[in-house]
C-alpha positions as CSV (number, residue, x, y, z in Angstrom):
1,M,102.1,10.5,144.3
2,S,104.4,7.5,144.4
3,A,108.2,7.8,144.2
4,N,108.1,6.3,140.7
5,T,106.0,9.2,139.4
6,S,107.7,11.9,141.3
7,P,108.5,14.9,139.0
8,Y,111.8,15.3,140.9
9,L,112.9,11.8,139.9
10,F,113.5,13.0,136.3
11,K,115.4,16.2,137.3
12,P,114.0,18.6,134.6
13,W,116.5,21.2,135.6
14,L,119.2,19.2,133.9
15,G,117.9,20.7,130.6
16,H,119.5,24.0,131.6
17,Y,123.0,22.6,132.1
18,G,124.0,22.6,128.5
19,Q,127.7,22.8,127.5
20,T,128.9,25.1,130.3
21,I,127.4,23.5,133.4
22,P,128.6,19.9,134.1
23,V,125.9,17.3,134.8
24,K,128.5,15.3,136.8
25,L,131.3,16.7,138.9
26,P,134.5,14.8,139.7
27,P,135.2,14.6,143.4
28,P,137.4,17.4,144.7
29,T,141.1,16.5,144.2
30,A,142.1,18.2,147.5
31,R,141.6,16.1,150.6
32,S,141.1,19.2,152.8
33,L,140.7,23.0,152.6
34,A,144.3,23.2,153.9
35,E,145.6,21.3,150.9
36,M,143.4,23.4,148.5
37,A,144.8,26.6,150.0
38,S,148.4,25.3,149.9
39,L,148.1,24.3,146.3
40,A,146.7,27.8,145.4
41,G,149.4,29.5,147.5
42,H,152.2,27.9,145.4
43,R,150.4,28.0,142.1
44,F,149.6,31.8,142.3
45,A,152.5,32.7,144.5
46,K,153.3,36.2,143.2
47,Q,149.8,37.3,142.5
48,T,147.8,39.5,144.9
49,A,145.4,37.4,147.0
50,F,143.8,40.1,149.2
51,T,143.6,43.8,149.2
52,C,141.9,45.6,152.1
53,V,140.6,49.1,151.1
54,M,139.7,51.8,153.5
55,P,137.0,54.4,152.7
56,N,139.7,57.0,152.0
57,G,141.4,54.7,149.5
58,M,144.3,53.7,151.7
59,Y,145.0,50.0,151.4
60,G,147.2,47.0,152.2
61,S,147.7,43.8,150.2
62,L,149.0,40.3,150.7
63,R,150.3,38.0,147.9
64,Y,149.5,34.2,147.8
65,D,153.0,33.3,148.8
66,E,152.9,35.7,151.8
67,L,149.6,34.2,152.9
68,E,151.1,30.7,152.6
69,R,154.0,31.6,154.8
70,M,152.0,33.6,157.4
71,S,149.2,31.0,157.7
72,D,151.8,28.3,158.2
73,A,153.3,30.4,161.0
74,F,149.9,30.8,162.6
75,A,149.3,27.0,162.4
76,H,152.6,26.5,164.2
77,Y,151.5,29.0,166.9
78,L,148.3,27.2,167.5
79,R,149.8,23.7,167.7
80,Q,153.2,24.5,169.3
81,V,152.6,27.6,171.5
82,C,148.9,27.2,172.4
83,K,149.2,23.4,172.5
84,L,146.0,22.8,170.5
85,E,145.2,19.3,169.1
86,Q,143.5,18.4,165.8
87,G,139.8,19.2,166.1
88,D,140.1,21.9,168.8
89,R,138.0,25.0,168.1
90,V,139.4,28.5,167.4
91,A,136.9,31.4,167.4
92,V,137.5,34.2,164.9
93,Q,135.8,37.6,165.5
94,M,136.8,40.3,163.0
95,P,135.4,42.3,160.0
96,N,136.9,42.0,156.5
97,C,140.6,42.7,156.8
98,L,143.9,41.1,155.9
99,S,144.1,39.3,159.2
100,Y,141.1,37.2,158.4
101,P,142.6,34.9,155.7
102,V,145.9,34.6,157.5
103,V,144.1,33.4,160.7
104,V,141.4,31.2,159.0
105,L,143.9,29.4,156.7
106,G,146.2,29.0,159.7
107,I,143.4,27.4,161.7
108,L,142.6,25.0,158.9
109,K,146.3,24.1,158.4
110,A,146.6,23.4,162.1
111,G,143.8,20.8,161.7
112,C,141.6,22.8,164.0
113,V,138.0,24.0,163.6
114,V,137.1,27.6,162.7
115,V,134.3,29.2,164.7
116,N,133.1,32.3,162.8
117,T,131.7,34.9,165.2
118,N,129.9,38.1,164.2
119,P,132.0,41.0,165.4
120,L,128.8,43.0,166.2
121,Y,127.6,40.5,168.8
122,T,126.8,41.7,172.3
123,S,128.8,40.2,175.2
124,G,126.0,37.8,176.0
125,E,125.9,36.6,172.4
126,M,129.6,36.1,172.4
127,A,129.6,34.2,175.6
128,H,126.9,31.8,174.4
129,Q,128.8,30.9,171.2
130,F,132.2,30.6,172.8
131,K,130.9,28.4,175.6
132,D,128.8,26.2,173.3
133,S,131.7,25.7,170.8
134,G,134.3,25.1,173.6
135,A,136.7,27.4,171.8
136,K,140.2,27.5,173.4
137,V,141.7,30.3,171.4
138,L,140.0,33.5,170.2
139,V,141.3,35.9,167.5
140,I,139.5,39.2,167.9
141,V,139.8,42.7,166.4
142,D,140.7,45.4,168.9
143,L,137.5,47.3,168.2
144,F,135.5,44.9,170.5
145,A,138.0,44.2,173.3
146,D,135.7,45.8,175.9
147,K,132.9,43.3,175.2
148,L,135.2,40.4,175.5
149,E,136.6,41.6,178.8
150,A,133.2,41.4,180.4
151,I,132.6,37.7,179.6
152,L,136.1,36.0,179.0
153,G,136.0,34.4,182.5
154,Q,132.8,32.6,181.5
155,T,134.4,30.7,178.6
156,Q,137.1,28.0,178.0
157,I,139.2,30.5,176.1
158,Q,142.9,30.1,177.1
159,H,144.6,32.4,174.6
160,V,143.4,35.7,173.1
161,V,145.1,37.0,170.0
162,M,144.3,40.6,169.0
163,T,144.5,42.2,165.6
164,R,143.8,45.6,164.1
165,V,141.9,46.5,160.9
166,P,145.0,47.9,159.2
167,E,147.2,44.9,160.2
168,F,149.8,44.1,157.5
169,F,149.3,47.5,155.8
170,P,152.5,49.2,154.6
171,P,154.6,50.7,157.4
172,V,153.9,54.2,156.3
173,V,150.1,53.7,155.9
174,Q,149.3,51.5,158.9
175,P,149.9,54.1,161.7
176,I,147.9,56.7,159.8
177,V,144.8,54.5,159.5
178,Y,145.2,53.2,163.1
179,G,145.7,56.7,164.4
180,V,142.5,58.0,162.8
181,M,140.6,55.0,164.2
182,K,142.0,55.4,167.7
183,Y,142.4,59.1,168.3
184,W,140.1,60.8,165.8
185,S,137.2,58.4,165.6
186,R,137.7,57.0,169.1
187,L,136.7,53.5,167.9
188,I,139.2,51.5,169.9
189,P,138.3,50.9,173.5
190,A,140.7,50.5,176.4
191,H,140.9,47.1,178.0
192,G,142.8,45.1,180.7
193,L,143.0,41.8,178.8
194,Q,146.1,39.7,178.6
195,I,146.6,39.3,174.8
196,T,149.1,38.4,172.1
197,R,149.2,40.7,169.1
198,L,148.8,38.8,165.9
199,P,152.2,39.8,164.5
200,E,153.8,38.5,167.7
201,A,151.8,35.3,167.4
202,L,153.2,34.8,163.9
203,K,156.7,35.4,165.1
204,Q,156.3,32.9,167.9
205,G,154.9,30.4,165.5
206,T,157.9,30.8,163.2
207,Q,160.3,30.5,166.0
208,A,158.5,27.5,167.6
209,D,158.8,25.2,164.5
210,D,160.3,25.6,161.1
211,R,159.0,22.3,159.8
212,D,156.4,22.0,157.0
213,A,153.0,22.7,158.5
214,K,151.7,19.9,156.2
215,A,152.3,17.6,159.1
216,Y,149.3,19.0,160.9
217,W,146.8,18.5,158.0
218,Q,148.1,15.6,156.0
219,D,145.7,13.2,157.8
220,L,142.6,15.4,157.2
221,N,140.0,14.1,154.9
222,H,136.5,15.0,153.6
223,D,134.9,13.9,156.8
224,S,137.1,16.0,159.0
225,L,135.3,19.0,160.7
226,A,136.4,22.3,159.3
227,L,133.8,24.9,160.4
228,L,131.3,25.5,163.1
229,Q,129.0,28.1,161.6
230,Y,126.4,29.3,164.1
231,T,122.8,29.7,162.9
232,G,119.3,29.5,164.2
233,G,118.8,26.8,161.6
234,T,115.3,25.9,160.7
235,T,114.2,25.6,164.3
236,G,115.1,29.1,165.6
237,V,117.6,28.1,168.4
238,A,121.2,29.2,167.9
239,K,123.5,26.2,167.2
240,G,126.6,25.3,165.3
241,A,126.2,23.8,161.9
242,M,129.1,21.2,161.5
243,L,130.5,21.8,158.0
244,T,133.3,19.4,157.0
245,H,136.2,19.9,154.7
246,G,134.3,17.8,152.2
247,N,131.1,19.8,152.5
248,L,132.9,23.0,151.7
249,L,135.2,21.6,149.0
250,W,132.2,20.2,147.2
251,N,130.3,23.4,147.4
252,V,133.3,25.3,146.0
253,Q,133.3,22.8,143.1
254,Q,129.5,23.2,142.7
255,M,129.7,26.9,142.7
256,L,132.5,27.0,140.1
257,G,130.6,24.5,138.0
258,M,127.7,26.9,137.8
259,C,129.9,29.9,137.0
260,N,132.8,28.5,135.0
261,S,131.7,30.4,131.9
262,H,132.4,33.7,133.7
263,I,135.4,32.8,135.9
264,E,138.9,32.6,134.5
265,E,141.7,31.2,136.6
266,G,144.1,33.8,137.9
267,K,142.2,36.7,136.3
268,E,139.3,37.7,138.5
269,V,139.0,40.6,140.9
270,V,136.1,40.1,143.3
271,L,134.6,42.9,145.5
272,T,133.9,41.5,149.0
273,A,131.6,43.9,150.9
274,L,129.7,41.1,152.5
275,P,131.4,39.9,155.8
276,L,133.6,36.9,155.4
277,Y,132.3,35.5,158.6
278,H,128.9,35.0,156.8
279,I,128.7,31.6,155.1
280,F,127.8,33.1,151.7
281,A,130.9,35.2,151.4
282,F,133.0,32.6,153.2
283,T,132.4,29.9,150.6
284,V,131.8,32.0,147.4
285,N,134.2,35.0,147.9
286,F,136.9,33.5,150.1
287,L,137.2,29.8,149.3
288,S,136.0,29.6,145.7
289,M,137.9,32.7,144.5
290,Y,141.0,31.7,146.4
291,R,141.1,28.3,144.7
292,M,140.8,30.2,141.3
293,G,143.7,32.5,142.1
294,A,141.5,35.6,142.2
295,M,142.3,39.0,143.8
296,N,139.9,39.6,146.7
297,V,139.2,43.3,147.4
298,L,138.0,43.5,151.0
299,V,135.9,46.3,152.4
300,P,135.8,46.3,156.2
301,S,132.3,47.8,156.4
302,P,129.9,48.6,153.6
303,R,128.0,51.1,155.7
304,P,127.7,53.8,154.6
305,I,127.6,52.6,151.1
306,Q,130.2,55.3,150.1
307,N,132.8,53.1,151.8
308,L,132.8,51.0,148.6
309,Q,133.5,53.9,146.3
310,R,137.3,53.8,146.3
311,A,137.4,50.0,146.1
312,I,135.2,50.1,143.0
313,E,136.9,53.1,141.4
314,N,140.5,52.0,142.0
315,Y,140.3,48.3,141.0
316,K,139.2,46.4,137.9
317,I,136.3,44.6,139.6
318,T,135.1,41.6,137.6
319,W,132.7,40.1,140.2
320,I,130.5,41.5,143.0
321,T,128.5,39.5,145.5
322,G,125.9,41.1,147.8
323,V,122.4,41.2,149.0
324,N,119.4,43.1,147.6
325,T,119.9,46.0,150.0
326,L,123.6,46.5,149.0
327,Y,122.7,46.6,145.3
328,N,119.8,48.9,145.9
329,A,122.1,51.3,147.9
330,L,124.7,51.3,145.1
331,L,122.1,52.2,142.6
332,G,121.2,55.3,144.7
333,E,124.8,56.6,144.3
334,E,125.6,58.9,141.4
335,W,129.3,57.9,141.5
336,F,128.2,54.3,140.8
337,T,125.5,54.9,138.2
338,A,127.5,57.5,136.3
339,F,130.7,55.4,136.3
340,P,129.8,51.8,136.8
341,P,132.6,49.2,137.0
342,K,133.8,48.7,133.4
343,H,135.2,45.2,133.8
344,L,132.3,43.6,135.6
345,K,131.5,40.1,134.3
346,A,128.7,39.2,136.7
347,A,127.2,39.8,140.2
348,G,125.7,37.3,142.6
349,G,122.8,37.9,145.0
350,G,121.8,35.8,148.0
351,G,120.9,35.9,151.6
352,A,117.5,37.3,150.9
353,A,115.2,37.6,147.8
354,M,116.4,39.9,145.1
355,H,113.8,42.5,144.0
356,H,113.0,42.5,140.3
357,A,113.3,46.2,140.0
358,V,116.8,46.2,141.6
359,V,118.0,43.4,139.3
360,E,116.6,45.1,136.2
361,R,118.2,48.4,137.0
362,F,121.5,47.0,138.0
363,E,121.8,45.1,134.8
364,K,120.9,48.2,132.8
365,V,123.5,50.3,134.6
366,T,126.4,47.8,134.5
367,G,125.6,45.7,131.5
368,A,126.4,42.6,133.6
369,P,124.0,39.9,134.8
370,L,122.9,39.9,138.4
371,V,122.1,36.3,139.3
372,E,120.3,35.0,142.3
373,G,121.1,31.9,144.4
374,Y,119.6,30.1,147.3
375,G,121.1,28.2,150.2
376,L,121.4,27.8,153.9
377,T,124.2,27.6,156.4
378,E,123.4,23.9,156.7
379,S,124.1,23.4,152.9
380,S,127.5,25.2,153.0
381,P,125.5,27.3,151.6
382,V,124.7,27.1,147.9
383,A,122.0,24.7,146.8
384,C,120.5,26.5,143.8
385,F,121.8,29.2,141.5
386,Q,120.6,30.9,138.3
387,P,122.6,29.8,135.2
388,L,124.9,32.5,133.9
389,S,125.1,31.0,130.4
390,T,121.6,30.1,129.2
391,G,118.0,29.7,130.4
392,R,118.2,32.2,133.3
393,R,114.8,33.1,134.8
394,V,114.7,36.2,137.0
395,D,112.6,36.2,140.1
396,T,113.6,32.6,140.8
397,I,116.4,30.9,142.7
398,G,117.4,29.2,139.6
399,I,118.2,25.5,139.4
400,P,120.0,23.0,141.7
401,V,123.7,23.1,141.5
402,P,125.5,20.0,140.1
403,E,125.3,16.9,142.3
404,T,122.3,18.3,144.2
405,E,118.8,16.9,144.4
406,I,115.8,18.9,145.3
407,R,112.3,17.7,146.3
408,L,109.2,19.6,147.3
409,V,106.9,17.8,149.7
410,D,103.7,18.3,151.6
411,D,103.2,18.1,155.3
412,N,103.1,14.3,155.1
413,G,106.4,14.1,153.2
414,V,104.8,13.2,149.9
415,D,106.2,14.8,146.7
416,V,103.9,17.6,145.4
417,P,103.1,18.0,141.7
418,I,104.8,20.5,139.4
419,G,103.5,24.0,140.1
420,Q,102.3,23.2,143.6
421,P,104.0,24.6,146.7
422,G,105.9,22.3,149.0
423,E,108.7,22.3,151.6
424,L,112.1,22.4,149.9
425,L,114.3,19.4,150.7
426,I,118.0,19.2,149.7
427,K,120.3,16.2,149.3
428,G,123.9,16.6,148.2
429,P,127.6,16.4,149.4
430,Q,127.4,20.0,150.7
431,V,124.8,19.2,153.4
432,M,126.2,19.5,156.9
433,Q,127.0,16.6,159.2
434,G,124.6,18.0,161.8
435,Y,124.3,20.5,164.6
436,W,127.2,20.6,167.1
437,R,126.3,18.3,170.1
438,Q,122.6,18.5,169.3
439,P,121.5,15.1,167.9
440,E,117.8,15.8,168.4
441,A,117.9,19.1,166.6
442,T,119.9,17.3,163.8
443,A,117.3,14.6,163.5
444,D,114.6,17.2,163.2
445,V,116.1,18.7,160.0
446,I,118.0,15.8,158.3
447,K,115.6,13.0,157.5
448,N,116.7,10.0,155.4
449,G,119.6,12.0,154.1
450,W,117.4,15.0,153.1
451,L,117.9,18.4,154.6
452,C,114.4,19.9,155.5
453,T,114.8,23.6,154.9
454,G,111.5,24.9,156.2
455,D,111.2,27.0,153.1
456,V,108.2,26.6,150.8
457,A,108.9,26.6,147.0
458,V,107.3,25.9,143.7
459,M,109.0,24.1,140.7
460,S,108.1,25.1,137.1
461,D,107.9,22.7,134.2
462,D,111.5,23.4,133.3
463,G,112.9,22.6,136.7
464,T,113.3,26.2,137.9
465,F,112.5,26.9,141.5
466,K,110.9,29.9,143.2
467,I,110.6,30.5,147.0
468,V,107.1,31.5,147.9
469,D,107.0,31.4,151.7
470,R,108.7,30.2,154.9
471,K,107.2,27.6,157.2
472,K,109.1,29.0,160.2
473,D,108.9,32.5,161.6
474,M,112.5,33.4,160.9
475,I,113.0,37.0,159.8
476,L,115.6,37.9,157.1
477,V,117.1,41.4,157.8
478,S,119.6,42.3,155.0
479,G,120.4,38.7,154.6
480,F,120.9,37.9,158.3
481,N,118.7,35.4,160.2
482,V,116.7,36.9,163.0
483,Y,114.7,34.7,165.3
484,P,111.6,36.0,167.1
485,N,112.2,33.9,170.2
486,E,115.4,35.6,171.0
487,I,113.9,39.1,170.7
488,E,110.8,38.2,172.6
489,D,113.0,36.8,175.4
490,A,115.0,40.0,175.5
491,L,111.8,42.2,175.7
492,T,110.3,40.1,178.5
493,K,113.4,40.6,180.6
494,H,112.3,44.2,181.0
495,D,110.3,44.6,184.3
496,G,107.7,46.7,182.5
497,V,106.8,44.0,179.9
498,M,104.2,41.3,180.5
499,E,104.1,39.6,177.1
500,A,105.8,40.2,173.7
501,A,105.4,38.8,170.2
502,V,107.8,39.5,167.3
503,I,107.2,39.2,163.5
504,G,108.9,40.2,160.3
505,V,107.3,42.8,158.1
506,P,108.2,43.8,154.5
507,D,110.7,46.6,154.3
508,A,112.0,48.3,151.2
509,K,115.5,48.7,152.5
510,T,116.3,45.5,154.4
511,G,113.9,43.0,152.8
512,E,112.2,42.5,156.2
513,A,112.2,44.5,159.4
514,V,111.6,43.4,163.0
515,R,108.3,44.6,164.6
516,A,107.4,43.9,168.2
517,Y,104.0,43.8,169.9
518,V,104.1,44.3,173.7
519,V,101.6,44.0,176.5
520,K,102.7,46.3,179.3
521,R,103.1,45.3,182.9
522,D,104.1,48.8,183.9
523,P,101.7,51.3,182.1
524,T,104.4,54.0,182.2
525,V,107.0,52.1,180.2
526,S,107.9,53.9,176.9
527,T,108.9,52.7,173.5
528,E,112.3,54.4,173.8
529,A,113.0,52.6,177.1
530,L,112.3,49.2,175.5
531,L,114.4,50.0,172.5
532,Q,117.3,51.0,174.7
533,H,116.8,47.8,176.6
534,C,116.9,45.8,173.4
535,R,120.1,47.6,172.2
536,S,121.9,46.5,175.4
537,L,121.1,42.8,174.7
538,L,120.9,42.5,171.0
539,T,122.9,43.2,167.8
540,A,121.6,46.3,166.0
541,Y,119.9,44.4,163.2
542,K,117.9,42.4,165.7
543,V,116.5,45.5,167.5
544,P,112.8,46.2,166.5
545,V,112.2,49.1,164.2
546,R,108.8,49.5,165.7
547,I,107.0,48.5,168.9
548,D,103.2,48.4,169.1
549,F,101.5,48.3,172.5
550,R,98.5,46.0,172.8
551,E,96.0,45.2,175.6
552,E,96.3,41.6,174.6
553,L,97.9,39.4,172.0
554,P,96.1,36.8,169.8
555,K,96.5,33.3,171.2
556,T,95.5,29.7,170.7
557,P,93.1,28.0,173.2
558,I,96.1,26.7,175.1
559,G,97.8,30.1,175.3
560,K,100.3,30.1,172.5
561,I,100.7,33.5,170.9
562,L,99.6,33.5,167.2
563,R,102.3,35.4,165.3
564,K,100.6,34.5,162.1
565,D,97.5,36.6,163.1
566,L,99.7,39.6,163.7
567,R,101.5,39.1,160.4
568,A,98.1,38.8,158.6
569,E,97.1,42.2,160.1
570,V,100.2,43.9,158.8
571,L,99.8,42.4,155.3
572,A,96.1,43.3,155.2
573,D,97.0,46.9,156.2
574,I,99.6,47.1,153.4
575,Q,97.1,45.8,150.9
576,K,94.5,48.3,152.0
577,K,97.0,51.1,151.5
578,G,97.8,49.9,148.1
């Protein structure tokens, strides 16, 4: 098929845009995320920006003007006390809490680069990310200080700032919450690190410089690097996706363009149970809702699901974002189904495919639409979204967001006809600059301006897209990317393992689950021994839920293990069982 006859040239999805979704978006008026945040800080000054809610209902809040002042102070701390320069990297490792927006906005205002780090990472995973990014400052929650102590000397980190989950809670509430965590639950480990407490860092920043922090960010523009978001990408090797201020500002504009019929400036209350360090919540919940003057209700951990109860019951939630497993868990709670949120306008799903039964039941219980989107870390992340106004088709990823082009191509890069599967390619202002210091990996996924996703999709006649498969072996566990190579490498580090292969298998709770196949070197090695070994090296969601022992693994003639054959066995067994 020639380019002139390509079905994607005519963009049939534009027929869904109608009156509420703009065909063309004006360029973002803000030159940087720092400018966007500062404008919001002044415009919505006295409104609540973030409220962090604990499982027992205790909470703390920050207004927009408080965040403006505190983030300026942290910017001064980074530039004047830590002596950072524009473009230096600052790692952030914490769950959803009030410290997160203070720190992240401060980093952006300092002209520095945010390096989001999963708090659940093992010491080894932390060391890799800190060393690769070259982070000079780390802001970490005290829950994980012991893991940092083991690897700090291996990194370039010069300053460690430590915070607590109940930081900035009211003076009467904070010691109660902290005391329960430290003395009752014993969640806070002892450490011998030299650290600066976040409140002290803010104090030092305020004392160091009382000038307008705008001096640090006034020269930033859309091409300036804002975020290193680590991902396995489409090739399975962990690396930092370079997202610019422009990438993220455009994706905010695109997301709001899709949802403007259901988002009112200064009036939304969004429940954020997904971690802000994940790109989905970072762009949609944090950046987009901040620009619109929303109140963000933060839940530090959504597990167990009862942790959300007080947040949902005590606040007039108008928006929820989540993954299929979160919505499915909520629907299993009587307190939610009997008393669903009365003010809910809409819910968004992403990170993994939404199950039809979950969407149907959620909409019946709440009376609000649950719309699915699609994206990657490399696209900031939103590339497609189901329209909220008209023409929504469930069991699809919807249509491309404004200013985004999609093509589906075969293995030769030729556009496939409507209704035929092909690899999904994305072009738009939200597509990353590339992978941090990895030009070859960048060239593998960005070709002639198109981001090659590795996902296989089909387009219907009306321009709606549906994901049907993945070209790569990446496993999605509750919306998190899991890569077989990493788990196989961990398994084979055990002296009792000769070979290992890892695949993803369907799972009702997590979308996919990790299953490992092992050829023993030591015949006495047990499943529990291997699982314990994996737990010492990997984050919990990467640990296999099942290990099968085999005499040998299927391989190609040159000795490459055939994961696809193992996956076919599992799918055939599932089909046989009905």
